[in-house]
C-alpha positions, 0 to 999 in steps of 0.5 A, a space after each residue: 294683561 300687561 302691555 309692553 310699549 314699543 319703547 321697551 323694544 329697544 331695552 330688551 337687553 337692558 338690566 331690569 330696574 322696575 320691580 315685578 308684581 306679586 301676580 307675575 311671580 305667582 304665575 312664573 312659579 306655577 309654570 316652574 311648578 309644572 316643569 319640575 313636577 313633570 321632571 321629578 315625579 317620574 324620576 322619583 316614583 313613576 319610572 322606578 314603579 314602571 321599571 320594577 314591573 317591566 324588569 324586577 331583577 334588573 331594575 337598578 340598571 334599567 333606572 340608571 339607563 333610562 334616567 341617564 339617557 334622559 339626562 343626556 337629552 336634557 344636557 343638549 336640549 336645554 342650551 339649544 332651546 335657550 339659544 333659539 329662544 334668545 333669537 326668537 322674534 315672535 310678537 309674543 316675545 322670546 320666552 312664552 312661545 318656548 314655555 307653551 311649546 315645550 309644555 305641549 311637547 313634554 306632555 306628549 312625551 310623558 303620554 308616550 312613556 305611559 304606554 310603553 312595556 319595555 325598558 327601550 320604550 320607556 327610554 325613548 318616551 322619557 327622552 322625548 319628554 325630556 326634550 320638550 320639558 327642557 325647552 320649557 325650562 329654558 323659557 321659565 328660567 330666563 324671565 328672572 334674569 330678563 325682568 327682575 331687578 337685583 333688589 328682588 332677584 333672590 326673593 323671586 328666585 326663592 319662590 321659583 326655586 321652591 317649586 322644584 320641591 313642591 313639584 315633587 310633593 304635588 306629583 307624589 300626592 297625585 301618584 300615590 294617594 289620588 291615583 293608583 296606576 302608573 299610566 294615570 299618573 303620567 296622564 295627569 302630569 301631562 295635563 297639569 304641565 300644560 294647564 299650569 304653564 297657561 297663566 304666565 303665557 296668556 297674562 304676561 307680555 314681554 318685549 319682543 326682540 326686534 328683527 334688526 337686533 337678531 344676530 344673523 344665523 351662522 351654524 358654526 358661530 351658533 355651535 361655538 356660542 354654546 361654549 362659554 369659555 371659563 378663561 374669558 368668564 371665570 366667575 361663570 365657570 366657577 359658578 357652573 362648577 359649584 352648581 354641578 357639584 352641589 347638584 351631583 351630590 344631591 342626585 347621588 343622594 336622591 336617585 336611589 331613595 325609593 330603593 334605599 327605603 325598600 332595601 336598607 331602611 326596610 320601610 313597608 311602603 317606599 312610595 309613601 315613604 318618599 312622599 312623607 320625606 318629600 313633604 318634610 323636605 319641602 316644608 323645611 325648604 320653604 321655611 328657609 328659602 324666602 327668608 334667605 332670599 330676602 336677607 340675601 337681597 338686603 345685605 347684597 351678599 350671595 357666596 356666604 349663603 351658598 357655603 352655609 347651605 352646602 355645610 347643612 346639606 353635607 351634614 344631612 348626607 352624613 346622617 344618611 351614611 351613618 344611620 339607616 333608620 326611618 327616624 334618622 331618615 326623617 331628620 336628614 330630610 328636614 336638614 337637607 330641605 333647610 339647606 336646599 331651600 337656602 341654595 335654591 334662592 341664593 344660588 339662582 340669584 348669583 348665577 344671573 349676576 355672572 351671565 356673560 352677555 345680556 343677548 344670550 341670557 337663555 343660552 347661558 342659563 341653558 349652559 348653566 342648567 347642564 349643571 342641573 341635568 349633567 349630574 343626572 347622567 353622571 350620578 347613575 354611572 357613579 352610584 351603582 358601582 358605589 353601592 355595589 363595590 364601595 360600601 353600599 348606601 353608606 359609601 354612596 351618602 359619604 360620597 354625596 356629602 364630600 361632593 356637596 361640601 367641595 361644591 359649596 367651598 368653590 363658590 369663594 373663587 367667584 370674584 365679582 359677586 359678594 
């Protein structure tokens, strides 16, 4: 176990300069894998299957309702948990208690969801899971800004970012090949969420926040702190909008992937199809994320990589819009993965360079994470009418391409990051 000296307490807000070791990155990546496996597998596989069984004729609207409500909870829970994390004076540090507590609460929510047999029950369970998992997410996101120097930041962000995709692959393998039931799928995810969080929680200490440095709690000031003014911090605002639009485009493209394969591509086994596409996507992301992160750290540039990834991802969405065949869908998954791998590594590093205050890192990253979860609220509201009234899946993926492209180009308005 690593140890933190009392001298480090005074430097709890300091910009990190000591490189992190491989074991630290591996264990943080495992905790990140846990939270995204618990997020993404239900959205992509378990919730569609569960809701299709509950309401076969209203499955699209039911999925939109459940994922939209869950994402709304995420929008609120993530910055709140981050703000409380910033104020935590526990002797185990500011982040680890929230990682473990969030994992336990998220696992309980997943277990509750597994037992539900109505759309309302599933919605309640998924909201409970989202609340816990977003508290965990606040904990696993911030250590990169807390502990990783700029010279390593995109590379480490590449490894943790890849866990988003690996989480879905592992979850899909578990729920489509190793297990046959929706209930057992949720249960296994719940156990793994806690188990994969433990190595980082137990092995890596962090500087605790001295009580004298904790801001006095004031409810109004606390609420105001959740708003980061884009006028006062324009780079933060543009970075937030860039991430929001790229994630909105990605959400528009992936939310209905299961039904796209079933209803438009006419793939015989959509669940297995999602798994195959996810494996291809993840492998291609892995091929680009770490090299892009290393190169970005070496040349000290971020924005050009974000523009490049948006062009690549938009091209994949255009391919899905034009061709609804299995081979073209495989090609689009490969292209999308290559672009998203670059995005995962470099955008997270860029975000950590525009945070307004060191004392509010977790809260501000929680605000940034609204740009991840917010699109999950908006995408269902947009996707369903687009599919119904604006050209089906062709209209949906064309819209996704435009949104991603605009998001990538807006990164050029950030001034203080190269």
